[in-house]
Residue frames relative to the residue before (quaternion, step in Angstrom):
aa qw qx qy qz dx dy dz
X 1.0000 0.0000 0.0000 0.0000 0.00 0.00 0.00
X 0.4016 -0.6803 0.5596 0.2505 3.52 -1.31 0.42
X 0.0433 -0.8047 0.5921 -0.0033 3.58 -0.77 1.00
X 0.1371 -0.7276 0.6663 0.0882 3.54 -0.99 0.94
X 0.1449 -0.8447 0.5152 -0.0009 3.50 -0.19 1.39
X 0.8186 -0.2397 0.1254 0.5067 3.57 -0.33 1.29
X 0.1978 0.8180 -0.5088 0.1815 3.51 0.98 0.97
X 0.0139 -0.7655 0.6432 0.0142 3.55 -1.04 0.82
X 0.1053 -0.7871 0.6077 0.0130 3.55 -0.81 1.11
X 0.0245 0.8107 -0.5820 0.0595 3.58 -0.75 1.07
X 0.1078 0.7600 -0.6352 0.0850 3.52 -1.09 0.79
X 0.8010 -0.0893 0.0176 0.5917 3.58 -0.21 1.22
X 0.8074 -0.1910 0.1784 0.5290 3.57 -0.74 -1.12
X 0.5617 0.6136 -0.3820 0.4025 3.56 1.30 -0.16
X 0.0632 0.7774 -0.6227 0.0631 3.56 -1.07 0.88
X 0.0289 0.7854 -0.6150 0.0642 3.55 -0.88 1.01
X 0.1180 -0.7799 0.6111 0.0664 3.55 -0.92 0.90
X 0.0190 -0.7827 0.6220 -0.0134 3.57 -1.19 0.67
X 0.0962 0.7598 -0.6359 0.0953 3.54 -0.87 1.02
X 0.3782 0.7344 -0.4474 0.3427 3.56 0.23 1.28
X 0.2396 -0.7461 0.6038 0.1460 3.51 -1.36 0.29
X 0.1403 -0.7681 0.6216 0.0628 3.54 -1.02 0.90
X 0.4245 -0.7329 0.4664 0.2553 3.62 -0.62 1.09
X 0.5872 -0.5608 0.4493 0.3726 3.57 -1.16 0.58
X 0.8067 0.2627 -0.2135 0.4844 3.59 -0.97 0.89
X 0.5101 0.6500 -0.4222 0.3728 3.60 1.25 -0.05
X 0.2293 -0.7264 0.6264 0.1657 3.56 -1.22 0.55
X 0.0091 0.8418 -0.5276 0.1138 3.53 -0.33 1.36
X 0.3021 -0.7260 0.5911 0.1795 3.59 -0.87 1.00
X 0.1880 -0.7281 0.6459 0.1318 3.54 -1.32 0.52
X 0.0963 0.8141 -0.5578 0.1295 3.56 -0.26 1.24
X 0.2827 0.7391 -0.5824 0.1859 3.53 -1.31 0.36
X 0.7161 -0.4463 0.3062 0.4408 3.59 -1.26 0.16
X 0.6285 -0.5259 0.4192 0.3907 3.53 -1.28 0.47
X 0.8092 0.2634 -0.1941 0.4880 3.57 -0.93 0.86
X 0.4750 0.6941 -0.4298 0.3284 3.58 1.29 0.02
X 0.6034 -0.5924 0.3558 0.3979 3.60 1.14 -0.41
X 0.3069 0.7848 -0.4987 0.2028 3.61 1.16 0.38
X 0.7032 0.4429 -0.2627 0.4902 3.57 0.82 -0.97
X 0.6167 0.5459 -0.3427 0.4519 3.56 1.07 -0.69
X 0.6140 0.5475 -0.3353 0.4592 3.55 1.05 -0.74
X 0.6595 0.4910 -0.2984 0.4847 3.57 0.94 -0.88
X 0.6304 0.5392 -0.3309 0.4499 3.61 0.99 -0.81
X 0.6457 0.4984 -0.3289 0.4760 3.60 1.01 -0.74
X 0.6461 0.5171 -0.3212 0.4604 3.59 0.92 -0.86
X 0.7000 0.4653 -0.2530 0.4789 3.57 1.05 -0.86
X 0.5204 -0.6651 0.4072 0.3479 3.58 1.20 -0.29
X 0.4871 0.6760 -0.4295 0.3482 3.62 1.21 0.18
X 0.7732 0.1752 -0.0701 0.6055 3.57 1.24 -0.50
X 0.3488 -0.7683 0.5056 0.1800 3.57 -0.81 0.99
X 0.4172 -0.6812 0.5458 0.2529 3.55 -1.04 0.87
X 0.5683 -0.5893 0.4526 0.3535 3.56 -1.22 0.49
X 0.7698 -0.1197 0.0860 0.6211 3.54 1.06 -0.80
X 0.6267 0.5373 -0.4192 0.3779 3.50 -1.38 0.26
X 0.3713 -0.7352 0.5339 0.1911 3.56 -1.32 0.08
X 0.2413 -0.6951 0.6520 0.1831 3.51 -1.37 0.47
X 0.0231 -0.8174 0.5750 -0.0266 3.56 -0.65 1.12
X 0.1188 -0.7591 0.6362 0.0701 3.55 -1.11 0.76
X 0.8333 -0.0809 -0.0030 0.5469 3.57 -0.57 1.20
X 0.7252 -0.4462 0.2090 0.4809 3.51 1.08 0.88
X 0.6296 0.5344 -0.3427 0.4479 3.60 1.19 -0.19
X 0.4059 -0.7233 0.5068 0.2350 3.55 -0.84 1.00
X 0.0351 -0.8171 0.5752 -0.0136 3.58 -0.56 1.15
X 0.2725 0.8163 -0.4789 0.1733 3.57 1.30 0.32
X 0.7678 0.3359 -0.1641 0.5203 3.57 1.02 -0.83
X 0.4600 0.6983 -0.4434 0.3228 3.58 1.26 0.05
X 0.5406 -0.6206 0.4584 0.3354 3.60 -0.99 0.83
X 0.6286 -0.5635 0.3681 0.3897 3.63 -1.04 0.70
X 0.7053 0.4908 -0.2914 0.4204 3.59 0.83 -0.93
X 0.6937 0.4652 -0.2683 0.4801 3.56 1.23 -0.43
X 0.5126 0.6423 -0.4293 0.3748 3.57 1.24 -0.01
X 0.5287 -0.6732 0.4219 0.2989 3.61 -1.08 0.66
X 0.5926 0.5823 -0.3416 0.4394 3.55 0.83 0.95
X 0.1986 -0.7008 0.6593 0.1866 3.49 -1.43 0.22
X 0.1377 -0.7894 0.5933 0.0772 3.58 -1.10 0.59
X 0.1599 -0.7693 0.6147 0.0689 3.55 -1.04 0.88
X 0.1682 -0.7735 0.6054 0.0832 3.56 -0.87 1.01
X 0.6814 -0.4797 0.3503 0.4277 3.55 -1.33 0.18
X 0.6971 0.4477 -0.3001 0.4729 3.67 1.02 -0.59
X 0.4813 -0.7364 0.3674 0.3017 3.59 1.37 0.17
X 0.2873 -0.8038 0.4902 0.1764 3.64 1.27 -0.29
X 0.3749 0.6866 -0.5286 0.3295 3.61 0.94 0.81
X 0.4154 -0.6883 0.5347 0.2605 3.55 -1.08 0.79
X 0.4175 -0.7633 0.4370 0.2281 3.61 -0.50 1.17
X 0.6965 0.4837 -0.2763 0.4523 3.61 1.13 -0.60
X 0.6584 0.4784 -0.3053 0.4944 3.58 1.30 -0.11
X 0.5416 -0.5982 0.4768 0.3485 3.53 -1.20 0.51
X 0.6630 -0.4765 0.3750 0.4391 3.58 -1.22 0.25
X 0.6454 0.5327 -0.3255 0.4402 3.56 0.92 -0.85
X 0.6796 0.4719 -0.2937 0.4787 3.57 0.95 -0.88
X 0.6054 0.5352 -0.3601 0.4663 3.60 1.08 -0.64
X 0.6680 0.4875 -0.3034 0.4734 3.58 0.94 -0.82
X 0.6117 0.5670 -0.3523 0.4246 3.57 1.04 -0.78
X 0.5926 0.5772 -0.3719 0.4212 3.60 1.11 -0.55
X 0.6057 0.5504 -0.3576 0.4498 3.54 1.21 -0.42
X 0.7070 0.4173 -0.2542 0.5113 3.57 1.22 -0.37
X 0.7918 0.0444 0.0201 0.6088 3.57 1.10 -0.75
X 0.4272 -0.7269 0.4692 0.2626 3.61 -0.51 1.12
X 0.6316 0.5266 -0.3390 0.4571 3.60 1.16 -0.46
X 0.4620 -0.7162 0.4238 0.3067 3.59 1.26 -0.22
X 0.4386 0.6949 -0.4661 0.3278 3.61 1.22 0.13
X 0.2155 -0.7983 0.5561 0.0838 3.56 -0.94 0.89
X 0.1773 -0.7780 0.5964 0.0869 3.58 -0.43 1.20
X 0.6882 -0.4901 0.3349 0.4172 3.57 -1.24 0.34
X 0.6696 0.4763 -0.3179 0.4730 3.59 0.95 -0.78
X 0.6099 0.5489 -0.3528 0.4498 3.56 1.13 -0.63
X 0.6232 0.5531 -0.3539 0.4248 3.59 0.98 -0.77
X 0.6391 0.5181 -0.3322 0.4613 3.56 1.01 -0.77
X 0.6568 0.4982 -0.3103 0.4734 3.60 0.96 -0.82
X 0.6465 0.5209 -0.3172 0.4584 3.58 0.99 -0.81
X 0.6516 0.5036 -0.3167 0.4706 3.58 0.92 -0.89
X 0.6410 0.5172 -0.3322 0.4597 3.58 0.95 -0.80
X 0.6543 0.5146 -0.3077 0.4609 3.60 1.01 -0.87
X 0.6352 0.5319 -0.3250 0.4561 3.56 1.04 -0.83
X 0.6519 0.5009 -0.3180 0.4723 3.56 0.94 -0.88
X 0.6481 0.5312 -0.3141 0.4461 3.56 0.93 -0.91
X 0.7343 0.4154 -0.2333 0.4836 3.57 1.02 -0.76
X 0.5439 -0.6442 0.3902 0.3701 3.58 1.29 0.08
X 0.5704 0.5964 -0.3649 0.4311 3.58 1.20 0.53
X 0.2042 0.8132 -0.5240 0.1495 3.60 1.12 0.52
X 0.8165 0.2190 -0.1839 0.5016 3.56 -0.92 0.98
X 0.6502 0.5370 -0.3184 0.4330 3.63 1.18 0.01
X 0.3721 0.7790 -0.4502 0.2280 3.61 1.25 0.10
X 0.6762 0.5042 -0.2969 0.4476 3.60 1.09 -0.62
X 0.5728 0.6178 -0.3845 0.3773 3.57 1.18 -0.36
X 0.4417 -0.6369 0.5567 0.2988 3.53 -1.34 0.39
X 0.6444 -0.5294 0.3502 0.4265 3.64 -1.06 0.48
X 0.6379 0.5474 -0.3367 0.4244 3.64 1.03 -0.69
X 0.6567 0.4905 -0.3087 0.4825 3.57 1.26 -0.29
X 0.6242 0.5178 -0.3373 0.4780 3.54 1.28 0.10
X 0.5143 -0.5975 0.5032 0.3539 3.56 -1.22 0.46
X 0.6951 -0.4505 0.3449 0.4415 3.58 -1.30 0.17
X 0.6686 0.5074 -0.2964 0.4557 3.57 0.96 -0.85
X 0.6555 0.5083 -0.3029 0.4693 3.55 1.07 -0.78
X 0.6168 0.5279 -0.3398 0.4748 3.56 1.10 -0.67
X 0.6188 0.5169 -0.3408 0.4835 3.61 1.05 -0.75
X 0.6506 0.5104 -0.3296 0.4557 3.61 0.94 -0.80
X 0.6384 0.5309 -0.3314 0.4481 3.58 1.00 -0.82
X 0.6643 0.4987 -0.3046 0.4661 3.57 0.93 -0.89
X 0.6586 0.4892 -0.3073 0.4823 3.56 1.00 -0.75
X 0.6130 0.5359 -0.3490 0.4639 3.60 1.08 -0.64
X 0.6366 0.5165 -0.3278 0.4696 3.59 1.03 -0.73
X 0.6416 0.4922 -0.3224 0.4921 3.60 1.02 -0.75
X 0.5973 0.5553 -0.3520 0.4593 3.61 1.07 -0.70
X 0.6700 0.4985 -0.2962 0.4635 3.59 0.92 -0.88
X 0.6461 0.5215 -0.3331 0.4469 3.59 0.99 -0.78
X 0.0989 -0.8521 0.5062 0.0883 3.58 1.16 -0.69
X 0.2264 0.7678 -0.5568 0.2220 3.57 0.87 0.99
X 0.5759 -0.6424 0.3771 0.3369 3.61 -1.03 0.63
X 0.7371 0.3016 -0.2026 0.5698 3.58 1.32 -0.29
X 0.0744 -0.7751 0.6255 0.0500 3.56 -1.08 0.75
X 0.1179 -0.7949 0.5938 0.0416 3.59 -0.62 1.13
X 0.1186 -0.8037 0.5826 0.0219 3.56 -0.80 1.06
X 0.0729 -0.7995 0.5958 0.0227 3.59 -0.47 1.14
X 0.7517 -0.4145 0.1900 0.4766 3.57 0.35 1.33
X 0.1639 0.8317 -0.5221 0.0938 3.65 0.83 0.82
X 0.7389 0.3953 -0.2162 0.5009 3.58 1.20 -0.44
X 0.3404 0.7920 -0.4639 0.2042 3.58 1.26 0.18
X 0.7093 0.4683 -0.2698 0.4525 3.59 1.03 -0.69
X 0.5600 0.6231 -0.3797 0.3925 3.60 1.26 -0.14
X 0.5700 -0.5791 0.4616 0.3558 3.52 -1.24 0.48
X 0.7078 -0.5016 0.2884 0.4052 3.59 -1.18 0.42
X 0.6835 0.4917 -0.3045 0.4453 3.57 0.88 -0.89
X 0.6839 0.4718 -0.2876 0.4764 3.57 0.91 -0.94
X 0.6207 0.5302 -0.3494 0.4599 3.60 1.02 -0.74
X 0.6449 0.5193 -0.3217 0.4593 3.59 0.92 -0.84
X 0.6324 0.5299 -0.3207 0.4652 3.57 1.07 -0.82
X 0.6718 0.5024 -0.2940 0.4581 3.59 0.92 -0.90
X 0.6468 0.5070 -0.3148 0.4749 3.56 1.00 -0.81
X 0.6280 0.5204 -0.3311 0.4746 3.58 1.07 -0.68
X 0.6532 0.4955 -0.3268 0.4702 3.60 1.00 -0.75
X 0.6117 0.5363 -0.3489 0.4652 3.61 1.03 -0.73
X 0.6631 0.5159 -0.2995 0.4522 3.57 0.89 -0.96
X 0.6549 0.5134 -0.3047 0.4634 3.58 0.97 -0.85
X 0.6677 0.4940 -0.2946 0.4726 3.56 0.93 -0.90
X 0.6496 0.5267 -0.3129 0.4502 3.56 0.97 -0.91
X 0.6451 0.5084 -0.3290 0.4659 3.60 0.97 -0.82
X 0.6966 0.4916 -0.2893 0.4352 3.59 0.86 -0.97
X 0.7707 0.3585 -0.1805 0.4950 3.60 0.99 -0.84
X 0.4267 -0.7060 0.4652 0.3211 3.58 1.24 -0.14
X 0.2861 0.8066 -0.4707 0.2147 3.56 1.22 0.58
X 0.3371 -0.6840 0.6093 0.2175 3.55 -1.12 0.76
X 0.0954 -0.8227 0.5603 0.0113 3.62 -0.61 1.13
X 0.0412 -0.7454 0.6647 0.0292 3.54 -1.05 0.88
X 0.0334 -0.8309 0.5540 -0.0394 3.57 -0.61 1.15
X 0.2726 -0.7177 0.6247 0.1423 3.54 -0.79 1.12
X 0.1802 0.7799 -0.5896 0.1082 3.57 -0.89 0.87
X 0.3532 -0.7009 0.5800 0.2182 3.53 -1.25 0.60
X 0.6684 0.4919 -0.2869 0.4785 3.58 1.26 -0.23
X 0.3649 -0.7634 0.4841 0.2231 3.60 -0.40 1.16
X 0.6059 0.5609 -0.3725 0.4237 3.59 1.10 -0.49
X 0.5828 0.5520 -0.3728 0.4654 3.58 1.17 -0.50
X 0.6379 0.5139 -0.3241 0.4732 3.56 1.03 -0.81
X 0.6494 0.5146 -0.3215 0.4583 3.59 0.89 -0.87
X 0.6933 0.5128 -0.2821 0.4205 3.59 0.94 -0.93
X 0.8157 0.3140 -0.1194 0.4710 3.58 0.89 -0.91
X 0.8296 0.2951 -0.0684 0.4690 3.53 0.90 -1.04
X 0.3405 -0.7546 0.5277 0.1904 3.60 -0.56 1.14
X 0.7699 0.2538 -0.1419 0.5681 3.58 1.23 -0.50
X 0.1345 -0.7956 0.5882 0.0545 3.55 -1.18 0.57
X 0.2499 -0.7058 0.6431 0.1611 3.53 -1.16 0.83
X 0.2324 -0.7613 0.5954 0.1088 3.56 -0.73 1.13
X 0.1067 -0.7729 0.6244 0.0379 3.56 -0.83 1.06
X 0.3172 0.7401 -0.5263 0.2732 3.52 -0.41 1.23
X 0.8445 0.1566 -0.1156 0.4989 3.58 -1.16 0.61
X 0.7160 -0.4915 0.2417 0.4329 3.56 0.99 0.87
X 0.7059 0.4067 -0.2534 0.5216 3.59 1.23 0.21
X 0.2270 -0.7047 0.6520 0.1637 3.55 -1.16 0.76
X 0.2483 -0.8169 0.5070 0.1184 3.54 -0.28 1.28
X 0.6285 -0.5355 0.3984 0.3994 3.60 -1.19 0.50
X 0.6580 -0.5332 0.3426 0.4066 3.62 -1.11 0.56
X 0.1092 -0.7669 0.6311 0.0395 3.53 -1.11 0.85
X 0.6354 -0.4934 0.4232 0.4169 3.56 -1.30 0.25
X 0.4605 -0.7264 0.4373 0.2628 3.57 -0.61 1.13
X 0.6750 0.4999 -0.3120 0.4441 3.58 0.79 -0.98
X 0.6721 0.4967 -0.3044 0.4571 3.58 0.87 -0.92
X 0.6635 0.5162 -0.3110 0.4433 3.57 0.91 -0.93
X 0.7220 0.4396 -0.2537 0.4702 3.59 0.87 -0.92
X 0.6484 0.4919 -0.3289 0.4790 3.59 1.11 -0.55
X 0.7910 0.1554 -0.0758 0.5869 3.61 1.15 -0.59
X 0.0040 0.8649 -0.5018 0.0127 3.56 0.65 1.10
X 0.4976 -0.6169 0.5053 0.3414 3.61 -1.12 0.61
X 0.7327 -0.4530 0.2726 0.4284 3.60 -1.21 0.35
X 0.6609 0.5209 -0.3177 0.4370 3.62 0.90 -0.90
X 0.6902 0.4472 -0.2659 0.5029 3.59 0.99 -0.81
X 0.6291 0.5520 -0.3377 0.4307 3.58 1.01 -0.76
X 0.6457 0.5202 -0.3096 0.4654 3.55 1.05 -0.82
X 0.6666 0.5050 -0.2936 0.4630 3.54 1.03 -0.82
X 0.7166 0.4357 -0.2560 0.4807 3.57 0.95 -0.87
X 0.4100 -0.7114 0.4779 0.3121 3.58 1.18 -0.39
X 0.3947 0.7345 -0.4709 0.2881 3.58 1.23 0.41
């Protein structure tokens, strides 16, 4: 499980506290008003930003000071983090080996991941030769290869059309079920939360609240969330 133990995040006038636990294998949305600290919370979990106090624990182990690359997670951003000068295959290889070297056994795994992500035959292309949806698939295929127990999604599918976004969310759900992955997804779209995440962490008024039932929260939002959703 993921535990945020009396976490306090401060930056200038910004302050966010979190004291919560997310069960292993859960799919949890992170929603709230703009500027509330949703992406910042994921950055602290990923190790890109240090909390002022408190701890981040995974399965009881304190990973607060662990380097980002050594943490048991993968993270997808909206820009997909693909290297434009490398082929899709080389980009995926970075998920297996930070040096980007591709062994024969790795090639088989990469081809399988490309097929799984609907990118069969596209490994030689550069990211700029792919559509936005195909770039999202490539980034997700790399996360699939890494097979880390946590997957953090910081609105990686926000720029996609409704049909393609629904398809990508379905693929995430399928992979998460198969691998037992714990998923945290930042989203501004409540329908994304309904589609993928049975539970939701509401970030509002300086606090990241413990996970709540998504349907109940969105059907009966508190004032801070109601004002944001326009409900």
